[in-house]
C-alpha positions, 0 to 999 in steps of 0.5 A: 135518081133519088127517091124516098122509100117507105122501107117498112110500116112504122113511124116517120123514121122508116122513110129513107132516101135511096138511089133508084132507076129512072122512071120510063114513060109508058104509053099515054104517060109523061115523065115530070122533073119534080120541083115539088111533091105534095105530102098528104095526111093519107101518106102518113096513115099508109106509112103507119100500116093503116088502110092496107085493106083499101090501098094495096101498098107493100113496103118498100114503096115510094109514097106521094100522089101528086107532083109539080114540075117540068115535063121532060119526056113523053111516052108513045101516043102523047103530044110531044108539045108537052115537053118543057111545060110546067105542070101539076098532076097526080102521079101515074098510079094515083087518083081520087076514088081509086089508085094508089098515092105512090111515086111522088117523093122522087126527083122524077115521076111518071104521070098520065098525060090526061091528068096534066094541068098546065100551070099558069104563069102567076102560080108557083110549083108549090102553089100548083101541087098544093092544089092538085088534090085539095083544089078540085076536091074542095070545089067538088065538096063546095059545089055539092054543099051548095051554100047560100048567102047568109047560111052558117057553115061549120068546117072541121079540120079547118087548119088543113089544106082542104079546110083552109080552101073551104073557109075561103070559098064559103066566105066568098059565097057570102056565108058565115063560117064557124071554123073548128080546129085544134090549137091556137095556131090553126084557129088564128090561121082560120080567123085570118082567112075569114072565119067568123067564129073559131072553136077549139075541138079539144074543148068538151063544149066545142059543139055548144060554142059552134051552135051558140055562134049562130045566135041559136039558129044552128048551122046549115052545113057541116063540112067535116074533115075531122071524121071520127067522133068529132065529125059525128058530134058536129051533126049536133050543131046542124039545123033540121034540114041541113047538109053534112058532107064528110070528106076527111078522117083526121081523127082516125076514121070517117065520121060514124053517123047515125043515119036514121037519126039524121034522116028523121031530121031531114039532114042529107049526109054525104061522104066523099065518094058520093061526090066523086063519081065518074061524071065529075069533071076533075080537069075543069075543077082543077082549072077553076081552083088554079084560076081562083088563086091566079086571080088573087081570090084564094090563098093557098096556105103552105105551112111547111116545106122540106127538101126531099131528104127531110121527108121524115120531118115532113111526116113528123109534122103531120103525125104531131098535128103541128102542120098548117095548111099543106106540107110539101117536099121540094127538089 
């Protein structure tokens, strides 16, 4: 079968399609004929050589941590009724809070049977795989933030996969949303999805604009997908007693927060791993996300889709920061 390989650490040009042996389903696993594979910002970071202290990847390897498709084979101890079902799933090696996001950029991929989510009929493979990581993560973040009607929520990296979902969940909860992103295309998207106010964080006074949007009351919640200095600066828009959840590193790293200063203002600051413990029911969150999309309550924004042999273009879109919503590969 064909699979995309990271041949060495570097730019998108190091991605290469190769012929490889078919995967074999081990005990507790299935094989999925991949219709669509998720392309994450993390995939591009790892390809560049970033994060090897945390993710033990070594070229050559097949990137990609989530796929959607049809189950074609089951391993020992797996219910054979899975064969023929449409599923979305993390790959066998992947997982939130652990594992490696590898194995997905291929025509077939192995997955753990316990991570399979059957795709309801209204959803496409593309929608389902775009939700595989982002849907349940967005709901975990949203539930922990616990926004109340009338509160102001500032969402950074609002034009990405997670950001676009969080805008919609926040609006559905009756909050006011300030969406921060870079460039007119992402800001227009955020506005279309329901953001009350949009600010471009390439402008030096973006935090002042976010604060002013509330009429002087400041925001109650920051959901930070940008990280770095952008995420840290976003806390300047927070009201005393507010909540900050940092879940992304689009700016390069997670936000470097002055936690003592935040504590003095009674601001609760949490990171992604604070809300992704062993007691998190990821299966239930994934089904909630799928149900919301199937009911037409939430839109999955898939900004760009490429065939498997154009993985280089997919990564270039992410590296160039031109990607909107989710980026996918298809077979």
